[in-house]
C-alpha positions in Angstrom: 2.4 4.4 28.6 0.6 7.8 28.8 3.3 10.4 29.5 1.3 13.7 29.4 -2.2 15.0 28.9 -3.0 18.5 28.0 -6.7 19.9 28.1 -7.9 23.3 27.1 -11.5 24.6 27.3 -13.2 21.2 27.9 -16.3 21.5 30.1 -15.2 23.3 33.3 -11.5 22.8 32.6 -9.9 26.0 31.3 -6.3 24.8 31.0 -4.7 21.7 32.5 -1.4 20.0 31.7 -0.6 16.8 33.7 2.4 14.5 33.5 2.0 10.8 34.4 4.4 8.0 35.4 4.6 4.3 35.4 2.5 2.3 37.8 -0.8 2.9 39.6 -2.4 6.4 39.6 -5.5 7.5 41.5 -7.7 10.5 40.9 -9.6 11.7 43.9 -11.7 14.8 44.8 -15.1 15.9 45.9 -18.2 14.8 43.9 -18.7 17.1 41.0 -15.1 18.4 41.0 -14.5 17.1 37.4 -12.8 13.8 37.9 -14.7 12.2 35.0 -13.8 15.0 32.7 -10.2 13.7 32.5 -11.6 10.3 31.5 -13.8 12.0 28.9 -10.8 13.8 27.6 -8.9 10.6 27.2 -11.9 9.0 25.6 -11.9 11.8 23.0 -8.2 11.3 22.3 -8.8 7.7 21.4 -11.8 8.2 19.2 -14.7 8.6 21.6 -17.8 10.5 20.6 -17.7 14.3 21.1 -20.2 17.1 20.9 -20.3 20.9 20.9 -21.7 21.1 24.4 -18.4 19.7 25.7 -16.7 22.9 24.7 -16.3 25.4 27.6 -18.9 28.1 27.6 -17.8 31.2 25.7 -14.9 29.4 23.9 -14.5 28.6 20.2 -13.1 25.1 20.6 -11.8 22.5 23.0 -8.3 21.0 22.6 -7.0 17.7 24.0 -3.5 16.4 23.4 -2.0 13.2 24.7 1.6 12.0 24.5 2.3 8.2 24.6 5.6 6.5 25.1 5.5 3.1 23.5 7.8 0.1 22.8 8.8 -0.5 19.1 6.8 -3.8 19.1 3.5 -2.2 20.1 0.8 -2.9 17.4 -0.1 0.8 17.0 3.0 1.4 14.9 1.9 -1.2 12.3 -1.6 0.3 12.3 -0.3 3.8 11.6 2.0 2.4 8.9 -1.1 0.8 7.2 -2.7 4.3 7.3 0.3 5.8 5.5 1.4 7.7 8.6 5.1 7.6 9.2 5.8 7.5 12.9 9.1 6.4 14.4 9.0 4.2 17.5 12.1 6.0 18.7 9.8 9.1 19.3 6.7 9.7 21.4 3.3 9.3 19.8 1.2 12.5 20.0 -2.6 12.5 19.4 -4.4 15.8 19.2 -8.2 16.2 19.1 -10.1 19.5 18.6 -13.8 20.0 19.1 -15.4 23.3 17.8 -18.4 25.0 19.3 -20.1 24.3 16.0 -19.7 20.6 16.5 -16.8 20.0 14.0 -14.0 17.7 15.1 -10.4 17.5 13.8 -7.9 14.7 14.9 -4.2 14.5 14.3 -1.7 11.7 15.0 1.9 13.0 15.0 0.7 16.0 12.9 -1.2 13.9 10.3 -4.9 14.5 10.0 -6.8 11.2 10.5 -10.5 10.2 10.3 -12.5 9.1 13.4 -12.4 5.5 12.1 -8.6 5.6 11.9 -8.4 7.2 15.4 -10.6 4.6 17.0 -8.6 1.8 15.5 -5.4 3.2 16.8 -7.0 4.2 20.1 -8.3 0.7 20.8 -4.8 -0.6 21.4 -3.7 2.4 23.4 -6.3 3.0 26.1 -9.0 0.8 27.7 -11.6 2.7 29.7 -13.8 0.8 32.1 -16.7 2.9 33.5 -19.5 2.0 35.8 -21.8 1.4 32.8 -19.6 -1.5 31.8 -21.0 -3.5 34.7 -24.2 -3.8 32.7 -22.3 -5.5 29.9 -21.6 -8.4 32.2 -25.4 -9.0 32.3 -25.6 -9.1 28.5 -24.9 -12.7 27.5 -24.1 -11.8 23.9 -20.9 -10.1 25.2 -19.9 -13.3 27.0 -19.1 -15.2 23.8 -17.1 -12.3 22.5 -15.0 -12.2 25.7 -14.5 -16.0 25.6 -13.3 -15.9 22.0 -10.9 -13.1 22.9 -9.5 -15.1 25.7 -9.2 -18.3 23.6 -6.7 -16.7 21.3 -5.4 -17.4 17.8 -6.8 -21.0 17.4 -10.4 -19.9 18.0 -9.8 -16.8 15.8 -8.7 -18.9 12.8 -11.5 -21.5 13.3 -14.1 -18.7 13.6 -12.9 -17.1 10.3 -13.2 -20.5 8.6 -16.6 -20.9 10.0 -17.8 -17.5 9.0 -16.6 -18.1 5.4 -18.7 -21.3 5.3 -21.6 -19.6 7.0 -21.7 -16.7 4.5 -21.8 -19.2 1.6 -24.5 -21.1 3.4 -26.6 -17.9 3.9 -26.1 -16.9 0.2 -27.4 -20.2 -1.1 -30.2 -20.3 1.4 -31.4 -16.8 0.3 -31.3 -18.0 -3.4 -33.3 -21.1 -2.5 -35.9 -19.1 -0.6 -36.2 -16.7 -3.5 -37.0 -19.6 -5.9 -39.3 -21.4 -3.4 -41.4 -18.2 -3.2 -42.3 -18.3 -6.9 -45.8 -17.1 -7.4 -48.2 -15.9 -10.1 -46.2 -12.7 -10.3 -43.1 -14.7 -11.2 -45.0 -16.3 -14.1 -46.1 -12.9 -15.3 -42.5 -11.8 -15.1 -41.6 -14.9 -17.2 -44.0 -13.7 -20.0 -42.4 -10.3 -19.9 -38.9 -11.8 -20.0 -39.8 -14.0 -23.0 -41.1 -11.0 -24.9 -38.1 -8.9 -24.1 -35.6 -11.7 -25.0 -37.3 -12.2 -28.3 -37.3 -8.5 -29.1 -33.6 -8.1 -28.3 -32.5 -11.3 -30.0 -34.5 -10.6 -33.2 -32.7 -7.3 -33.6 -29.3 -9.1 -34.0 -27.5 -6.2 -32.3 -23.7 -5.8 -32.7 -21.6 -3.6 -30.5 -20.5 -0.4 -32.2 -23.2 -0.9 -34.9 -25.0 2.3 -34.1 -21.8 4.4 -34.4 -20.9 3.0 -37.9 -24.5 3.4 -39.2 -24.7 7.0 -38.0 -21.4 7.7 -39.9 -22.7 6.0 -43.0 -25.9 7.9 -42.8 -24.1 11.2 -42.6 -22.2 10.4 -45.8 -25.3 9.3 -47.8 -27.3 12.3 -46.7 -24.7 14.7 -48.3 -23.6 12.5 -51.2 -24.8 14.9 -53.9 -23.3 17.9 -52.3 -20.0 16.1 -51.7 -19.8 15.0 -55.4 -20.7 18.4 -56.8 -18.0 20.1 -54.7 -15.4 17.5 -55.5 -16.2 17.8 -59.3 -15.9 21.6 -59.2 -12.6 21.4 -57.4 -11.3 18.8 -59.8 -12.3 20.9 -62.8 -10.6 24.0 -61.4 -7.4 22.2 -60.8 -7.3 20.0 -63.9 -9.8 21.1 -66.4 -9.0 24.7 -65.8 -5.5 24.0 -66.8 -4.1 24.6 -63.3 -1.5 21.9 -63.7 -0.7 22.9 -67.3 0.0 26.5 -66.2 2.4 25.4 -63.5 4.1 23.0 -65.9 4.7 25.7 -68.5 6.0 28.0 -65.8 8.5 25.3 -64.8 9.7 25.0 -68.5 10.3 28.8 -68.6 12.3 28.7 -65.4 14.4 25.8 -66.7 15.4 28.0 -69.7 17.1 30.6 -67.4 18.6 28.0 -64.9 21.8 27.7 -66.9 22.3 31.5 -66.5 21.6 31.9 -62.8 21.9 28.5 -61.1 22.3 29.9 -57.6 19.0 31.8 -57.4 16.8 29.9 -59.9 17.8 26.3 -58.8 16.1 26.3 -55.4 13.0 28.0 -56.8 12.8 25.4 -59.6 12.9 22.6 -57.1 10.1 24.1 -55.0 7.9 24.5 -58.1 8.6 20.9 -59.3 7.8 19.6 -55.8 4.6 21.6 -55.7 3.6 20.3 -59.2 4.0 16.7 -58.2 2.0 17.1 -54.9 -0.7 19.0 -56.7 -0.9 16.4 -59.5 -1.2 13.6 -56.8 -4.0 15.6 -55.0 -5.9 16.1 -58.2 -5.9 12.4 -59.0 -7.0 11.6 -55.4 -9.8 14.1 -55.8 -10.9 12.5 -59.0 -11.0 9.1 -57.4 -12.9 10.5 -54.4 -15.5 12.0 -56.8 -15.9 8.9 -58.8 -16.4 6.8 -55.6 -19.3 8.9 -54.3 -22.7 7.2 -54.8 -26.2 8.4 -53.9 -28.3 5.5 -52.5 -31.7 6.6 -51.2 -32.8 3.0 -50.5 -29.7 2.3 -48.4 -30.4 5.6 -46.5 -33.9 4.4 -45.7 -32.6 1.1 -44.4 -30.2 2.8 -42.2 -32.9 5.2 -40.8 -35.1 2.2 -40.0 -32.2 0.3 -38.3 -31.2 3.3 -36.2 -34.9 3.9 -35.1 -35.0 0.2 -33.9 -31.8 0.6 -32.0 -33.0 3.9 -30.4 -36.2 2.2 -29.4 -34.3 -0.7 -27.7 -32.0 1.8 -25.9 -35.0 3.6 -24.4 -36.2 0.3 -23.0 -33.1 -1.7 -22.0 -30.0 0.4 -21.8 -28.1 3.5 -22.9 -25.7 1.6 -25.2 -25.8 -1.7 -27.2 -23.4 -3.4 -24.7 -25.9 -2.3 -21.9 -28.7 -3.9 -23.9 -26.8 -7.1 -24.4 -25.9 -7.2 -20.7 -29.6 -6.8 -19.8 -30.4 -9.6 -22.2 -28.0 -11.9 -20.4 -29.6 -11.0 -17.0 -33.2 -11.7 -18.0 -32.2 -14.9 -19.8 -30.7 -16.1 -16.5 -33.8 -15.0 -14.6 -36.1 -16.6 -17.1 -34.1 -19.8 -16.9 -34.5 -19.8 -13.1 -38.3 -19.5 -13.4 -38.6 -22.0 -16.3 -36.4 -24.6 -14.7 -37.4 -23.8 -11.1 -37.7 -27.3 -9.9 -34.3 -28.3 -11.3 -32.7 -25.2 -9.7 -34.4 -25.8 -6.4 -33.1 -29.4 -6.3 -29.5 -28.3 -7.1 -29.6 -25.5 -4.5 -31.0 -27.8 -1.9 -28.1 -30.3 -2.5 -25.7 -27.4 -2.3 -27.3 -26.0 0.9 -27.2 -29.4 2.5 -23.5 -29.7 1.7 -22.7 -26.2 3.0 -24.8 -26.8 6.1 -22.8 -29.9 6.9 -19.5 -28.1 6.3 -20.5 -25.2 8.5 -21.8 -27.6 11.2 -18.5 -29.5 11.2 -16.6 -26.2 11.6 -19.0 -25.1 14.2 -18.5 -28.2 16.3 -14.7 -27.9 16.1 -15.1 -24.2 17.1 -17.4 -25.2 20.0 -14.8 -27.7 21.3 -12.1 -25.1 21.3 -14.5 -22.7 23.2 -15.2 -25.4 25.8 -11.5 -25.9 26.5 -11.0 -22.1 26.6 -14.1 -21.7 28.9 -12.7 -24.2 31.4 -9.4 -22.3 31.5 -11.2 -18.9 31.8 -13.3 -20.2 34.7 -10.2 -21.4 36.5 -8.4 -18.0 35.8 -11.4 -16.0 37.0 -11.8 -18.0 40.2 -8.2 -17.5 40.9 -8.6 -13.7 40.5 -11.7 -13.7 42.6 -10.0 -15.4 45.4 -7.6 -12.5 45.6 -10.6 -10.2 45.6 -12.2 -11.6 48.8 -14.5 -14.0 46.9 -12.7 -17.1 47.9 -15.6 -19.6 47.8 -17.0 -18.4 44.5 -17.6 -20.9 41.7 -17.5 -19.6 38.2 -18.4 -21.4 34.9 -18.7 -20.6 31.3 -21.8 -22.4 29.9 -22.0 -23.1 26.2 -25.4 -24.0 24.7 -26.7 -24.6 21.2 -30.1 -24.2 19.6 -31.4 -26.7 17.1 -33.4 -26.4 13.9 -35.1 -29.8 13.9 -32.5 -32.5 13.7 -29.6 -30.1 13.1 -27.8 -27.3 14.9 -28.9 -23.7 14.3 -26.2 -21.9 12.5 -25.5 -18.4 13.7 -23.1 -15.8 12.4 -20.6 -16.5 15.3 -21.0 -20.3 15.3 -23.4 -22.8 16.8 -22.8 -21.6 20.4 -24.4 -19.2 22.8 -22.3 -18.5 25.9 -23.3 -17.5 29.4 -21.3 -16.7 32.5 -22.6 -18.5 35.6 -21.7 -17.9 39.2 -22.3 -19.3 42.6 -20.9 -16.8 45.2 -21.5 -19.0 48.2 -20.9 -22.8 48.8 -23.9 -25.0 48.4 -25.7 -22.6 46.0 -26.4 -23.7 42.4 -24.7 -21.9 39.5 -27.0 -19.1 38.1 -26.6 -16.3 35.6 -24.8 -13.2 36.8 -27.9 -11.1 36.6 -29.7 -13.3 39.2 -26.9 -13.6 41.6 -24.2 -10.9 41.6 -24.5 -7.7 43.7 -23.0 -4.4 42.6 -19.8 -5.0 44.6 -19.5 -8.5 43.2 -20.0 -7.1 39.7 -17.2 -4.7 40.3 -14.8 -7.5 41.3 -15.8 -9.8 38.5 -15.2 -7.0 36.0 -11.8 -6.3 37.6 -10.9 -10.0 37.4 -11.8 -10.0 33.7 -9.8 -6.9 33.0 -6.8 -8.3 34.9 -6.9 -11.5 32.8 -7.3 -9.6 29.5 -4.6 -7.1 30.3 -1.9 -9.7 29.5 -3.8 -10.7 26.3 -4.7 -7.5 24.5 -1.5 -5.7 25.5 -3.3 -2.3 25.9 -0.7 -0.1 27.8 -3.2 2.1 29.7 -6.1 0.9 31.8 -8.6 3.3 33.3 -11.1 2.4 35.9 -13.9 4.9 36.7 -15.1 4.0 40.2 -14.6 0.2 39.7 -14.8 0.0 43.6 -18.5 1.0 43.6 -20.5 -1.0 46.1 -17.5 -2.4 48.1 -15.9 -1.6 51.4 -13.7 -3.1 54.1 -11.6 -6.1 53.1 -13.1 -6.2 49.6 -12.0 -2.6 49.0 -8.5 -3.5 50.2 -8.4 -6.5 47.9 -9.4 -4.3 44.9 -6.7 -1.9 45.8 -4.1 -4.6 46.0 -5.3 -6.1 42.7 -5.1 -2.7 40.9 -1.6 -2.3 42.3 -0.5 -5.7 41.1 -2.1 -5.0 37.7 0.0 -1.8 37.4 3.1 -4.0 37.1 1.8 -5.1 33.7 0.5 -1.8 32.4 -0.2 1.8 33.5 -3.3 1.9 35.7 -5.6 4.9 36.5 -8.5 4.8 38.9 -11.1 7.3 40.0 -12.0 6.4 43.5 -13.7 7.6 46.7 -12.2 4.8 48.8 -9.1 5.7 50.9 -8.1 1.9 50.9 -7.7 2.2 47.1 -6.1 5.7 47.1 -3.3 4.8 49.5 -2.1 1.9 47.4 -1.4 4.2 44.4 2.1 5.0 43.3 0.9 8.5 42.2 -2.0 10.5 43.7 -3.8 13.4 41.9 -6.3 15.7 43.4 -9.1 17.1 41.3 -10.8 20.2 42.7 -12.8 23.2 41.5 -11.9 26.8 42.0 -13.8 30.0 41.1 -11.8 32.9 39.6 -13.6 36.1 38.3 -17.0 34.4 38.7 -15.9 31.5 36.4 -15.5 27.9 37.6 -12.5 25.9 36.5 -11.1 22.5 37.5 -7.5 22.1 38.7 -5.4 18.9 38.7 -2.6 18.6 41.2 -0.1 15.7 41.8 0.1 15.3 45.6 3.3 15.1 47.5 3.5 13.4 50.9 2.0 16.1 53.1 -1.0 17.1 50.9 -1.6 13.4 50.1 -2.1 12.7 53.8 -4.5 15.6 54.0 -6.5 14.3 51.1 -6.6 10.7 52.5 -7.7 12.2 55.9 -10.5 14.0 54.1 -11.6 10.8 52.4 -11.5 9.1 55.8 -13.2 11.8 57.9 -15.4 13.7 55.5 -15.7 17.5 56.0 -13.7 17.7 59.3 -10.1 16.6 59.2 -8.6 15.9 62.6 -5.2 14.7 63.9 -6.7 11.3 64.4 -7.7 11.1 60.7 -4.3 12.4 59.7 -2.6 9.8 61.8 -4.9 7.1 60.4 -4.1 8.3 56.8 -0.3 8.2 57.6 -0.7 4.7 59.0 -2.6 3.5 55.9 0.2 4.9 53.6 2.9 3.2 55.7 1.0 -0.1 55.5 0.5 0.3 51.8 4.2 0.9 51.2 5.0 -2.3 53.1 2.4 -4.3 51.1 3.7 -3.0 47.8 7.3 -3.7 48.9 6.3 -7.3 49.7 
């Protein structure tokens, strides 16, 4: 549940901190007092769209912070764990959102910065906001199938996933087939180009790494004479110049004095002997290196020509030899498709027919599950509507399919299209909601749906922004009682102008404006018994509150307590 909401510098709210409780909450106040701003604040907390014009005039940023108290089994803990956010179910969950006047937004969950995508995913299982605009979604038949699948549960979800996998494979093969069937003169021109390129690359007999080894060999051949001359001169200096002989004679002289001064001469002699052997080995290596150097102008010409060819192919087909060979494989495949077009088309048609049959089979199974769920949903909605003063209403979920010739038309969500049909009065035929339902009926149908889905999606906080629009009298009382019963499953908030709804709440908050130092700000006050009667009397009587309206308000509260107790 939502325990606390703190708002600073959002629209006309300067600073508000409100604590909430379990059960049914109502927010009331004059039109324009700022009731919807609290809903906007909660929407921002759970990932709603924000903008710089929401920041209070003259302020740098708006700040909204919400604290939730949730059971350890709530799905948001797993979602946060997947995001790498450690949050203990033993503690409250705190979400903070900041909006700057420059339009920047920063969101934190328990102190961890999160992206808007992460915030929305977590927020979807925390708060469900139903505003007046959602009535319009009832008129959009594409939403009806989505609601039906949500109600149907795990069986439909699993079958829908299987169908989508088959459908994606079907669409992939269908696109490949269409591409081949659209072969034209341009494709034949491309085939000529592919053949030329294939021949050019294959005739080069490229090998990976060949260019690097040729460049290295070229470097050696280009400087063969210089390398040989330098090696010869070094060898002559060390060997022909009697360098080794001089060291050898020095070693002999030191050996003559070793017997007289072993302590000092011995280590020196060992160093010279070691140096002699190392130098002798280096001289012999230098000789072999010199003798191995050959100058080969013909080979150098061959290497230059080969590197020029490779460089030319790189300019056309890829930055490296592996890139060129990859390109070769691709164009060979494309050329094969064009050359063997009829064979490929036949194979793809067979594969498409097989995938179509598989997707259709899964679609039919999915459709049957949906029909069963549709019957159950219709019964559940009719039951809810009876409690909302629509006792004689008939509700149905109609599933239809479109055909492509002799087969079903395959869609991304199956073979079905759903529509909610209603007959508010006995003897009338079932018709789409858009042709039958009034505003008040729309409100009650939406409330019925929300009530049914509250036990399915396990969202702990439900917010209704003037769900009672267009109703009065017994229908308004029925909505109030329904909201009260719904609050036994989750925490319910409702913005309302109807005293019948307000008196059924467990907690009543008044939203009002005040002007201080020529600035307007919105205040939120939780009403106790006396002020609550005054607010209900205002809702009953309008501008003038009389003893009769106060008495009527008290009477409504007393009746509400009895009804909730029952």
